[in-house]
C-alpha positions as CSV (number, residue, x, y, z in Angstrom):
1,M,-10.2,10.3,45.8
2,G,-12.4,8.3,44.6
3,L,-14.1,4.9,45.8
4,L,-11.7,4.3,48.5
5,K,-10.7,0.4,49.6
6,V,-12.1,-1.3,52.8
7,G,-9.8,-3.4,54.9
8,T,-6.5,-2.6,57.0
9,P,-3.7,-1.2,55.8
10,L,-0.6,-2.6,56.6
11,H,1.9,-0.6,58.9
12,W,5.5,0.4,56.7
13,K,8.0,-2.0,58.2
14,D,4.9,-4.8,57.7
15,S,4.8,-3.2,54.4
16,L,8.3,-4.0,53.1
17,E,7.7,-7.9,52.5
18,H,5.5,-7.0,49.8
19,C,7.1,-4.2,47.7
20,N,9.0,-5.6,44.9
21,Y,5.7,-8.6,44.7
22,V,3.6,-5.4,44.7
23,R,5.1,-3.8,42.3
24,E,5.6,-6.8,39.7
25,H,2.2,-7.7,39.7
26,G,1.0,-4.5,39.5
27,I,3.0,-4.3,36.4
28,L,1.8,-7.7,34.9
29,Q,-2.0,-6.2,35.6
30,F,-1.1,-3.3,33.1
31,I,-0.1,-6.0,30.6
32,A,-3.1,-7.8,30.9
33,T,-5.0,-4.5,30.7
34,Y,-3.1,-3.6,28.0
35,R,-3.9,-6.8,25.7
36,R,-7.4,-7.2,26.7
37,L,-8.1,-3.4,25.7
38,K,-5.4,-1.9,23.1
39,H,-8.1,-2.7,20.6
40,L,-10.9,-0.6,21.6
41,E,-11.7,2.3,19.4
42,N,-14.0,4.8,18.6
43,D,-15.1,5.3,21.4
44,R,-17.2,9.0,22.2
45,L,-15.5,11.9,23.8
46,F,-16.8,11.9,27.5
47,Y,-15.1,14.2,30.0
48,G,-15.6,15.0,34.0
49,D,-14.9,17.5,36.2
50,E,-13.5,17.1,39.9
51,I,-13.6,20.4,42.2
52,E,-12.9,20.1,45.8
53,Y,-14.5,22.2,48.7
54,S,-13.3,22.9,52.4
55,M,-16.0,22.9,55.2
56,L,-15.4,26.3,57.3
57,K,-16.5,27.4,60.2
58,V,-17.4,31.2,61.0
59,D,-17.6,32.8,64.3
60,E,-19.1,36.0,63.5
61,A,-19.1,37.1,67.3
62,N,-15.5,36.6,67.5
63,R,-15.0,37.2,63.9
64,T,-12.8,33.6,63.6
65,V,-12.8,31.5,61.2
66,K,-11.1,27.7,62.0
67,I,-11.9,24.8,59.5
68,S,-14.9,22.1,60.2
69,L,-14.1,18.6,60.7
70,R,-17.5,17.4,59.5
71,G,-16.2,16.5,56.1
72,P,-17.3,12.8,56.1
73,E,-20.5,13.4,57.9
74,A,-21.5,16.1,55.1
75,M,-20.7,13.8,52.2
76,E,-23.1,11.5,53.9
77,A,-25.7,13.2,53.8
78,L,-25.0,14.7,50.5
79,R,-24.6,10.9,49.2
80,K,-28.4,9.8,51.0
81,S,-30.1,12.9,49.8
82,E,-28.5,12.1,46.0
83,Q,-29.7,8.5,46.9
84,V,-33.3,9.4,47.4
85,I,-33.8,11.5,44.7
86,H,-32.4,9.6,41.6
87,A,-32.6,12.7,39.6
88,F,-31.7,12.7,35.8
89,R,-28.7,15.0,36.6
90,G,-27.3,15.1,39.8
91,C,-23.9,15.0,41.6
92,T,-21.1,12.2,43.1
93,W,-19.6,13.2,46.6
94,H,-16.0,11.5,47.3
95,Q,-14.2,11.6,50.4
96,E,-10.9,13.8,50.0
97,Y,-7.5,13.3,52.2
98,G,-8.8,16.0,54.9
99,S,-11.3,16.0,56.8
100,W,-13.0,19.2,56.5
101,M,-12.9,19.0,52.7
102,L,-15.2,16.8,50.0
103,E,-14.9,16.4,46.1
104,G,-17.9,16.7,44.5
105,T,-18.4,15.4,40.6
106,P,-20.5,15.1,38.5
107,D,-22.9,12.2,38.2
108,L,-22.3,11.8,35.0
109,P,-19.8,12.5,32.7
110,Y,-20.6,15.6,30.1
111,G,-21.5,14.4,26.7
112,G,-19.0,15.4,23.1
113,Y,-21.1,17.7,22.1
114,T,-21.0,21.8,22.8
115,M,-24.8,21.7,24.6
116,S,-22.4,20.2,27.2
117,L,-19.6,22.4,27.8
118,T,-22.9,24.3,29.1
119,S,-23.8,21.9,31.4
120,V,-20.7,22.3,33.1
121,E,-21.3,25.5,35.2
122,Q,-24.8,24.0,36.0
123,N,-23.5,20.9,37.5
124,M,-21.1,22.9,39.5
125,R,-23.8,25.7,40.7
126,L,-25.9,22.4,41.7
127,R,-22.8,21.0,43.7
128,R,-22.4,24.3,45.5
129,G,-26.1,24.9,46.4
130,R,-26.9,21.2,47.7
131,L,-23.8,21.3,49.7
132,L,-25.3,24.0,51.3
133,S,-28.1,22.5,52.6
134,A,-25.3,19.9,53.9
135,L,-23.7,22.8,55.9
136,A,-24.5,24.2,59.4
137,R,-25.4,27.5,60.0
138,D,-22.4,28.5,60.9
139,E,-20.6,27.0,58.3
140,I,-19.0,27.9,54.6
141,A,-17.9,26.4,51.9
142,P,-15.7,28.4,48.9
143,T,-13.5,27.2,46.4
144,L,-10.7,28.0,48.0
145,V,-7.1,26.1,47.1
146,T,-6.2,26.3,50.9
147,F,-6.8,27.2,54.2
148,P,-5.1,30.6,54.5
149,L,-4.7,29.7,58.7
150,M,-3.6,26.5,57.9
151,G,-1.2,25.3,61.0
152,V,-1.7,27.9,62.8
153,G,-2.5,28.0,66.3
154,E,-6.2,26.3,66.7
155,F,-7.6,26.8,63.7
156,T,-9.6,23.2,63.6
157,S,-13.3,23.0,65.2
158,P,-13.2,20.6,66.8
159,S,-9.7,22.0,68.5
160,A,-7.1,19.0,68.9
161,P,-3.4,19.5,69.9
162,P,-1.3,19.5,66.9
163,G,0.5,16.1,66.4
164,G,-0.3,12.3,66.2
165,E,1.0,8.8,65.3
166,A,0.6,9.6,61.4
167,S,2.0,12.7,61.2
168,Q,3.7,13.7,64.4
169,S,3.2,17.5,63.3
170,D,4.1,20.6,65.4
171,F,1.1,22.2,63.7
172,V,-1.2,20.0,62.5
173,P,-3.4,17.8,65.1
174,D,-3.8,14.4,62.9
175,V,-7.8,14.9,63.1
176,C,-7.4,16.7,60.3
177,I,-6.6,13.4,58.2
178,N,-9.6,11.8,57.4
179,P,-10.7,9.1,59.6
180,H,-10.7,6.3,56.1
181,P,-7.6,3.9,57.4
182,R,-6.5,5.2,53.9
183,F,-5.3,8.7,54.7
184,G,-3.4,7.8,57.9
185,T,-1.6,5.5,56.6
186,L,-0.1,7.3,53.7
187,T,0.8,9.9,56.0
188,G,2.7,7.4,58.5
189,N,4.3,5.5,55.8
190,I,5.7,8.0,53.2
191,R,7.2,9.7,56.7
192,R,8.3,6.2,58.0
193,R,10.1,5.2,54.2
194,R,11.2,8.6,54.2
195,G,13.1,8.2,57.5
196,S,11.9,11.6,58.6
197,K,9.2,14.0,58.4
198,V,8.4,15.8,55.6
199,D,10.5,18.9,55.2
200,I,8.4,22.1,53.7
201,R,9.4,25.5,52.4
202,V,7.6,27.9,50.3
203,P,9.4,31.2,50.2
204,L,8.3,34.4,52.2
205,Y,7.0,37.5,50.6
206,Q,8.8,40.7,51.4
207,D,7.0,43.6,52.1
208,V,8.0,47.1,53.7
209,K,8.1,45.8,57.3
210,T,8.4,41.7,57.5
211,P,10.4,40.4,60.5
212,E,12.4,37.8,59.0
213,F,14.5,39.5,56.2
214,Q,15.7,41.5,58.9
215,T,18.1,38.6,60.2
216,T,17.9,36.3,57.1
217,K,18.7,36.3,53.6
218,D,16.2,34.2,52.2
219,P,13.4,33.1,54.6
220,Q,10.9,30.7,53.8
221,I,7.6,29.4,55.8
222,H,8.3,26.2,57.0
223,M,5.2,22.7,57.3
224,D,5.8,19.6,58.9
225,C,3.3,17.7,56.8
226,M,1.2,16.2,54.2
227,A,-1.7,17.6,55.4
228,F,-0.4,21.1,54.6
229,G,0.1,19.8,51.1
230,M,-2.9,17.5,50.3
231,G,-5.4,20.0,51.8
232,C,-5.3,21.9,49.1
233,C,-8.1,22.1,46.5
234,C,-7.5,22.3,43.1
235,L,-9.2,21.6,39.3
236,Q,-9.2,18.4,37.4
237,V,-10.5,17.3,34.0
238,T,-10.7,13.7,32.8
239,F,-10.9,13.1,29.0
240,Q,-12.0,9.7,27.6
241,A,-10.7,9.7,24.2
242,S,-11.4,7.6,21.1
243,D,-8.6,4.8,21.1
244,I,-5.1,4.3,23.2
245,D,-3.8,6.5,20.7
246,E,-5.2,9.5,21.1
247,S,-5.2,9.3,24.7
248,R,-1.5,9.1,24.9
249,L,-1.0,11.6,21.9
250,L,-3.4,14.1,24.2
251,Y,-1.1,13.7,27.4
252,D,1.5,14.1,26.2
253,Q,-0.1,17.9,24.4
254,L,-1.6,18.5,27.8
255,A,1.7,18.3,29.3
256,N,2.7,21.4,27.7
257,L,-0.2,23.0,29.0
258,A,0.2,21.9,32.4
259,P,2.4,25.2,33.5
260,I,1.0,28.0,31.3
261,M,-2.8,26.9,32.7
262,M,-1.5,26.3,36.1
263,A,-0.1,29.9,36.4
264,L,-3.4,30.9,34.7
265,T,-5.4,29.8,37.8
266,A,-3.2,30.5,40.5
267,A,-4.9,31.0,43.4
268,T,-2.5,30.5,46.3
269,P,-0.5,33.5,47.9
270,V,-1.7,33.0,51.5
271,V,0.2,29.6,53.3
272,K,0.3,28.5,57.3
273,G,-1.0,32.6,57.7
274,R,1.5,34.3,56.3
275,L,1.8,35.7,52.3
276,A,4.1,33.9,50.4
277,S,6.9,35.3,47.2
278,T,4.7,32.7,45.3
279,D,1.2,32.1,43.9
280,V,0.5,28.5,43.2
281,R,0.0,25.3,45.6
282,W,2.3,22.8,43.2
283,S,5.7,22.9,45.0
284,L,4.3,23.1,48.2
285,I,2.1,19.4,47.4
286,S,5.6,18.2,45.8
287,Q,7.2,18.5,49.4
288,S,4.6,17.7,51.4
289,V,4.5,13.7,50.1
290,D,7.9,13.0,49.3
291,D,9.3,10.1,50.2
292,R,12.3,10.0,49.2
293,T,15.1,9.2,51.1
294,P,18.5,11.2,51.7
295,A,20.4,9.0,48.9
296,E,17.3,9.0,46.3
297,R,17.2,13.5,46.9
298,G,20.4,13.4,46.5
299,E,21.3,15.4,50.0
300,G,23.2,12.5,52.3
301,T,23.4,8.4,52.2
302,S,21.0,5.8,53.1
303,E,21.7,2.6,54.2
304,A,20.2,0.1,51.0
305,N,17.3,-2.0,51.1
306,P,16.6,-4.6,48.8
307,Q,13.0,-5.2,49.6
308,M,12.7,-1.1,48.9
309,A,12.7,0.2,44.9
310,G,15.8,0.8,43.9
311,S,17.3,-0.2,47.5
312,G,16.2,2.6,48.6
313,V,19.2,4.7,47.7
314,K,19.2,5.2,43.5
315,R,18.5,8.4,42.8
316,Q,15.2,10.0,41.9
317,S,15.5,13.5,40.3
318,K,12.0,14.6,41.3
319,S,8.9,13.8,44.1
320,R,6.4,11.7,43.7
321,Y,3.9,14.8,43.3
322,D,5.7,16.5,40.3
323,S,5.6,17.4,36.2
324,I,6.2,14.0,34.0
325,S,9.3,13.1,33.0
326,C,8.9,11.4,29.8
327,Y,5.9,11.8,26.9
328,I,4.6,8.5,26.5
329,H,3.4,9.0,22.6
330,P,5.9,6.8,20.2
331,A,6.0,10.2,18.1
332,S,7.2,13.0,20.9
333,E,9.7,10.7,22.4
334,I,12.5,12.9,20.8
335,Y,11.4,15.7,23.4
336,S,12.0,13.7,26.7
337,D,15.5,15.6,27.4
338,I,15.4,15.1,31.3
339,P,16.7,12.0,33.8
340,C,13.5,9.9,33.6
341,E,14.7,6.8,36.6
342,I,13.3,4.0,35.4
343,D,13.2,-0.5,37.2
344,D,15.6,-1.8,34.5
345,D,14.4,-5.5,35.4
346,L,10.3,-4.0,35.0
347,L,11.5,-2.3,32.0
348,A,12.8,-5.7,30.6
349,L,9.2,-7.8,31.4
350,L,7.4,-4.7,30.1
351,K,9.7,-5.2,26.1
352,K,9.5,-9.0,26.8
353,E,4.9,-8.7,27.3
354,G,5.4,-6.7,24.0
355,I,5.2,-3.2,25.0
356,D,6.2,-0.8,22.9
357,E,9.4,1.1,24.1
358,T,7.8,4.5,24.6
359,M,5.2,2.9,26.8
360,S,7.6,1.0,28.6
361,C,9.5,3.5,29.4
362,H,6.6,5.5,31.5
363,M,5.7,2.5,33.4
364,A,8.8,1.3,34.2
365,H,9.4,4.8,35.3
366,L,6.6,5.2,37.7
367,F,7.1,1.9,39.2
368,T,10.4,3.3,40.3
369,R,8.2,4.1,43.0
370,D,7.1,2.0,46.3
371,P,3.6,0.9,46.9
372,L,2.7,2.9,49.9
373,V,-0.8,1.4,50.8
374,I,-1.0,-2.2,51.0
375,F,-3.9,-3.8,52.3
376,E,-3.7,-7.3,54.9
377,G,-5.1,-9.9,53.2
378,H,-5.4,-8.5,49.5
379,V,-1.1,-9.0,48.8
380,E,-1.7,-12.2,46.4
381,V,-4.5,-11.6,44.0
382,D,-5.4,-13.0,40.6
383,D,-3.8,-10.2,38.1
384,L,-6.5,-11.0,35.6
385,A,-9.6,-10.2,37.4
386,T,-8.0,-7.1,39.0
387,T,-5.8,-4.0,38.3
388,E,-5.3,-3.8,42.6
389,H,-1.6,-3.4,42.9
390,F,-1.4,-0.9,39.3
391,E,-3.8,2.0,40.4
392,S,-1.8,1.4,44.5
393,I,1.6,2.9,42.8
394,Q,-0.1,4.3,39.4
395,S,-2.8,6.4,41.8
396,T,0.2,7.6,44.2
397,N,2.4,9.2,41.0
398,W,1.0,12.5,41.6
399,Q,1.8,13.8,38.3
400,T,0.7,17.2,36.3
401,V,-1.2,15.2,34.1
402,R,-2.3,11.5,34.1
403,W,-2.7,8.5,31.8
404,K,-5.5,6.0,32.9
405,P,-6.1,2.5,31.4
406,P,-10.2,1.8,31.3
407,P,-10.3,0.6,35.3
408,T,-11.3,-3.8,36.1
409,K,-15.6,-3.9,35.7
410,A,-17.3,-4.5,38.6
411,N,-19.8,-6.6,37.2
412,A,-21.3,-6.9,33.8
413,C,-23.5,-4.0,33.6
414,A,-20.8,-1.7,34.7
415,P,-20.8,0.8,31.8
416,H,-17.9,0.7,29.2
417,V,-15.4,3.0,30.6
418,G,-12.4,3.2,27.5
419,W,-8.8,5.0,27.3
420,R,-8.4,8.6,29.2
421,T,-6.2,11.4,30.2
422,E,-6.4,13.4,32.9
423,F,-5.5,17.4,33.3
424,R,-4.5,17.8,37.1
425,S,-2.3,20.9,37.3
426,M,-5.3,23.6,37.9
427,E,-6.2,25.8,40.7
428,V,-9.8,26.1,41.6
429,Q,-11.5,29.1,40.8
430,L,-13.8,31.7,43.3
431,T,-16.6,30.9,41.2
432,D,-18.7,28.1,39.0
433,F,-18.1,31.0,36.4
434,E,-14.2,30.2,36.2
435,N,-14.1,26.9,37.3
436,A,-16.4,25.9,34.1
437,A,-14.4,28.7,31.3
438,F,-10.8,26.3,32.2
439,T,-13.0,23.1,32.0
440,A,-14.9,24.4,29.1
441,F,-11.3,25.7,27.2
442,I,-9.7,22.8,28.2
443,V,-11.8,20.3,26.3
444,I,-12.0,22.7,23.2
445,V,-8.0,22.7,23.1
446,T,-7.9,19.2,22.8
447,R,-10.7,18.8,20.4
448,A,-8.5,21.5,18.5
449,I,-5.5,19.4,18.7
450,L,-6.8,16.5,17.2
451,V,-9.4,18.3,14.4
452,F,-6.8,20.9,13.1
453,N,-3.5,18.9,13.8
454,L,-1.6,20.7,16.2
455,T,1.6,20.3,17.8
456,L,1.9,22.0,21.3
457,L,5.3,19.7,21.9
458,S,8.3,21.2,23.3
459,P,11.7,19.9,25.0
460,L,10.3,18.3,29.0
461,S,13.3,20.3,30.2
462,K,10.9,23.9,29.2
463,V,8.2,22.8,30.3
464,D,9.9,22.3,33.6
465,E,11.5,25.9,33.4
466,N,7.7,26.6,32.7
467,M,6.2,25.2,36.0
468,R,9.3,26.8,37.8
469,R,7.9,30.1,36.4
470,A,5.0,29.7,36.5
471,H,5.4,29.8,40.4
472,G,6.4,33.5,40.8
473,M,3.7,35.8,42.0
474,D,1.3,37.5,39.4
475,A,3.7,35.1,36.7
476,V,0.8,36.0,33.7
477,R,1.7,39.2,33.6
478,K,5.6,38.9,34.6
479,S,6.9,36.0,33.2
480,K,7.4,34.6,30.0
481,F,6.9,31.2,29.7
482,W,8.7,28.7,26.2
483,F,6.6,27.8,23.8
484,R,6.4,26.2,20.4
485,K,6.7,28.7,17.2
486,H,5.1,26.7,14.9
487,I,2.1,24.4,16.3
488,L,0.3,24.0,13.0
489,P,1.4,20.8,10.8
490,D,4.1,21.0,8.4
491,D,1.5,21.1,5.3
492,T,0.8,24.7,6.3
493,D,4.2,25.9,5.9
494,D,3.4,27.2,1.9
495,F,0.1,28.9,3.4
496,M,1.7,30.5,6.2
497,L,4.5,31.6,4.3
498,Q,1.9,33.6,1.8
499,K,0.3,35.2,5.0
500,C,3.4,35.8,6.9
501,P,5.9,37.0,4.5
502,E,8.3,38.0,7.4
503,Q,8.4,34.2,8.3
504,Q,11.2,32.2,7.2
505,P,11.5,29.1,5.4
506,L,10.8,26.3,7.9
507,N,13.9,24.4,7.2
508,A,15.9,21.8,9.3
509,E,18.0,24.0,11.3
510,A,14.9,27.1,11.4
511,K,12.9,23.9,12.8
512,S,15.5,23.0,15.6
513,S,14.7,25.9,17.2
514,Q,11.3,27.1,16.7
515,F,10.6,27.1,20.7
516,E,10.9,30.8,21.7
517,E,9.7,32.5,25.1
518,M,6.3,34.0,25.3
519,T,3.9,35.8,27.4
520,M,1.0,34.4,28.3
521,D,-0.8,37.3,26.2
522,E,0.3,36.1,23.1
523,I,0.2,32.1,23.6
524,M,-3.4,32.9,24.5
525,N,-4.2,35.3,21.8
526,G,-1.4,34.9,18.8
527,K,1.9,36.5,18.6
528,S,2.8,38.2,15.0
529,C,0.9,36.5,12.3
530,Y,3.0,33.6,12.6
531,F,1.7,31.9,16.3
532,P,-1.9,32.1,16.3
533,G,-2.7,31.8,19.7
534,L,-4.9,29.2,21.1
535,V,-7.8,31.1,21.4
536,P,-8.2,32.0,18.3
537,L,-7.7,28.8,17.5
538,C,-10.9,27.6,19.6
539,Y,-12.8,30.3,17.9
540,A,-11.7,28.6,15.0
541,Y,-12.7,25.3,16.2
542,L,-16.6,26.4,17.3
543,E,-16.8,27.8,13.7
544,H,-15.7,24.6,11.6
545,I,-18.2,23.0,13.9
546,G,-20.7,25.2,13.6
547,C,-21.2,25.6,17.2
548,D,-25.1,26.5,17.8
549,E,-25.4,29.9,18.9
550,T,-27.1,29.2,22.8
551,S,-24.3,27.3,23.7
552,F,-22.1,29.7,21.7
553,R,-22.9,32.7,23.8
554,R,-22.1,30.9,27.0
555,I,-18.7,29.3,25.4
556,D,-17.6,33.0,23.6
557,E,-18.3,34.7,27.8
558,Y,-15.7,31.7,29.2
559,L,-13.2,32.9,26.7
560,K,-13.2,36.3,27.0
561,L,-11.9,35.9,30.2
562,I,-9.2,33.6,29.6
563,K,-8.6,36.4,27.4
564,A,-8.6,39.0,29.4
565,R,-6.5,36.9,32.1
566,A,-4.1,36.6,29.7
567,T,-3.8,39.9,29.0
568,G,-4.2,41.4,32.5
569,H,-7.1,43.1,32.1
570,Q,-8.7,40.6,34.9
571,V,-6.2,39.4,37.5
572,T,-6.2,36.0,38.9
573,P,-7.3,35.3,42.2
574,A,-3.8,35.3,43.6
575,T,-3.3,38.4,43.0
576,W,-6.6,39.4,43.5
577,M,-6.5,37.9,47.5
578,R,-3.2,39.4,47.8
579,S,-4.4,42.8,47.2
580,F,-6.7,42.2,49.5
581,V,-4.5,41.3,52.1
582,H,-2.9,45.0,51.3
583,G,-5.5,46.8,51.0
584,H,-7.0,45.6,54.7
585,K,-7.1,47.9,57.7
586,D,-5.7,45.7,59.8
587,Y,-2.1,44.5,58.0
588,K,0.3,45.9,59.2
589,Q,3.0,45.2,56.1
590,D,4.4,42.6,57.7
591,S,3.2,39.4,55.3
592,V,1.2,38.0,58.2
593,V,-2.7,37.2,57.3
594,S,-3.7,37.7,60.8
595,E,-6.7,36.0,61.9
596,S,-9.1,39.4,61.2
597,I,-7.7,38.9,57.8
598,A,-8.4,35.6,57.5
599,Y,-12.1,36.0,58.4
600,D,-13.2,38.7,56.3
601,L,-10.8,37.2,52.8
602,V,-12.6,33.4,53.0
603,H,-16.1,35.6,53.9
604,A,-15.2,37.3,50.6
605,C,-14.2,34.7,48.4
606,N,-17.8,32.3,49.6
607,D,-19.8,35.6,49.1
608,I,-18.1,36.4,45.2
609,G,-18.4,32.0,45.0
610,L,-22.5,32.3,46.0
611,G,-23.3,35.4,44.3
612,K,-23.5,37.9,47.0
613,R,-20.6,40.0,46.5
614,A,-19.3,41.4,42.6
615,C,-15.9,41.3,41.6
616,P,-15.3,43.1,38.1
617,E,-11.1,42.5,38.7
618,L,-11.9,39.1,38.1
619,L,-14.4,38.7,36.4
620,G,-15.4,41.9,34.6
621,D,-18.9,42.7,33.4
622,V,-19.7,38.5,34.3
623,K,-22.5,38.5,37.2
624,I,-22.6,35.5,39.6
625,E,-26.5,34.9,39.7
626,P,-26.9,33.9,43.3
627,I,-26.7,30.5,44.6
628,T,-28.6,29.2,47.7
629,A,-29.4,26.1,49.4
630,H,-33.0,26.2,48.1
631,G,-34.4,24.4,45.4
632,Q,-31.3,22.6,44.5
633,Y,-33.0,18.9,44.6
634,E,-35.9,18.4,42.0
635,T,-39.7,17.8,44.0
636,P,-41.0,14.6,42.7
637,L,-44.6,14.6,41.2
638,Y,-46.0,12.1,43.6
639,G,-49.7,10.2,42.7
640,E,-49.8,8.8,45.7
641,R,-53.6,8.9,47.1
642,L,-54.2,11.1,50.7
643,G,-55.7,9.4,53.3
644,P,-59.0,11.3,54.7
645,E,-57.7,13.1,57.1
646,E,-54.3,14.4,55.4
647,R,-56.9,15.5,52.6
648,R,-58.9,17.6,55.3
649,G,-55.6,19.2,56.5
650,L,-54.9,20.4,53.0
651,L,-58.0,21.5,52.1
652,D,-58.1,24.0,55.6
653,K,-55.0,25.3,54.9
654,I,-56.1,26.4,51.3
655,M,-59.1,27.2,52.7
656,L,-57.4,29.6,55.2
657,R,-55.1,31.1,52.4
658,A,-58.2,32.2,50.2
659,S,-58.8,35.7,50.6
660,E,-60.1,38.5,48.0
661,C,-56.8,39.7,47.1
662,D,-55.9,37.0,46.1
663,G,-57.7,36.8,43.0
664,T,-59.0,33.8,40.6
665,F,-55.7,32.4,40.4
666,S,-53.9,32.6,43.3
667,P,-50.7,30.2,44.2
668,P,-50.9,28.0,47.3
669,S,-48.5,30.7,48.8
670,S,-48.6,33.8,47.8
671,A,-45.5,34.9,49.6
672,G,-42.9,37.3,47.4
673,M,-45.4,37.2,44.7
674,R,-46.6,40.0,42.6
675,R,-50.7,40.3,43.4
676,Q,-53.3,42.8,41.7
677,T,-56.8,43.1,42.6
678,S,-58.2,44.6,39.5
679,G,-60.7,43.2,37.4
680,H,-58.4,41.7,35.0
681,L,-56.6,38.5,34.7
682,V,-54.1,38.6,37.3
683,D,-49.8,38.9,35.8
684,R,-48.0,36.9,37.9
685,E,-43.7,36.6,36.7
686,F,-42.0,33.0,38.2
687,S,-38.7,33.1,38.0
688,N,-36.3,29.9,37.8
689,K,-32.7,30.5,39.2
690,S,-31.4,27.9,41.7
691,R,-29.3,26.5,38.2
692,G,-28.2,30.0,36.6
693,F,-30.9,29.9,33.9
694,E,-33.8,32.7,34.2
695,V,-37.5,31.5,32.7
696,T,-40.3,33.9,33.1
697,M,-43.5,33.5,32.1
698,E,-45.9,36.1,32.1
699,I,-50.1,35.3,32.4
700,S,-51.8,37.9,29.9
701,E,-54.8,38.6,27.7
702,E,-52.8,39.9,25.1
703,S,-51.0,36.3,24.0
704,P,-52.1,33.5,22.6
705,G,-53.6,30.8,25.3
706,G,-52.8,33.4,27.8
707,Y,-49.2,32.9,27.6
708,K,-46.4,35.6,27.4
709,A,-43.1,34.7,26.6
């Protein structure tokens, strides 16, 4: 969620009179930013990831698990620790929607070098380890998309009755919402603008004894508040582009990968204590923040209100949280073949101010939505000095990819930030290895697109169909996805004909039908000789740039994970979790994930993430180096002189430890160390595993200087 504004947010009825003003001035703020910064060029590649964590409280005696509402408290403790350390590479902690949630990011973006691709996993492990230090003894923080018992009975710690002014939920208490006023206001204003509680429906999985199927044809899991959706955790990656044109190109290209990567990272088979017949979170969240009126949804009539966007009656084909509805690069415009509602007045304003047609349509589409959170006293602002109103609407259009103009600098010393593209569809994985692998893969794919001049573009109607298919159970192995057959540039046509005789010359008619349904294996690993596959193209790119051997060793393991998951040899987290539930001794083939099953499931997921439990079904031969809370913060080499009393106390401790068996070179503490009492120099092994690296050094008589690597 990033930094949150401090202030008093307005109730929906008090916001209405300002909605049109905020929308118009949000566009004016964008125009000012565009004019000021459109000429930026030659920016370096920087990128960063965001991972969300769930804090859970476990009761081992009673074998129960609940969400722990200590997220804000833990976040403050973590932020304080980061400020004290001032390390070169650390973590940044942000608030999330749920009061049991935290978001962690690297404190600095990763640079555009191959070594940075391996730094991602190191920093993810660091975040997980540091989060452990902020947990109570009876708390865990696995990287789960959703808490399996969300909305079932008393599932919070401390307990609270369901409902409240913001959500009015029958299942979830408002104390689950982060106490920052923005989140409660967002929840309440979505409900108020819509005119009713949100209505979330996820299809129920049919097992042998699922009772609902005896009386209902297509039973669904019903949920009624924003927390069910915005309480889901994910993995997001943001890239800084070289210039505005490159950022727009990457936005369009990555939109085509969004459903593919969502299916490949599927990790949401359990919802509200039931097995769902879907594997991913997207539709659930989309419904949880759907503020459209009945008329806008096409489900009835609504009273027109000129203070609302489209008077609250103009048809909106999608929720605010959905796939994109138009491409934004001029060369991609011909593939925007689905409804894309726009605000005609704002479109005219944008074009009048010199914004090109494609970008004008994108902005006029985003601003068909009303601002959901307006802060008291911050309506009339300087449009040349702030982007507050622009971000108010931009940040509440939650799409599979997001195009991000440079932010306003807080001061002259603030770091430079260029034009960026954010990739948002991936589900968070159980281990840092997996999360790092998918982050690295997306980074390398963007580089391959640019260097090899690839195009992944498909009509948006096919992208939306892929989004629908990606929701299915085990979509990686059971579904096919629309994909472009010829992703190489046109100047390779003759070469490809020589290498692939069965490929027909690409005349105009052939190029008009250059999309076909492919398996995940074919998309990732190649099909015949005409489609090279994304993974081989990643290897080709790494060879092209001369990737250093040390980095390549780990990157190769990442790409092997992608390859194995695409072939089905290694399963998605969703498939593994579903199998875990089916195999549990308490499962009764009724699609119910009971408290005991949920307890064992979250423990297993947590242990896999911490490297305590092997999981070859997910990871193959990869072993996760154990992560603990110890050694996650650097120890400063202090130089302050000790006082007399402190010095004497330290000497007493050292002298008490000294004994004949410790030997000449004994360390201050010999716990866990290997001792030898011979007359030779003592061999000792020092291992530093806190960040996933193992460095071993032995003191030896045989090596020069007494050191042997």
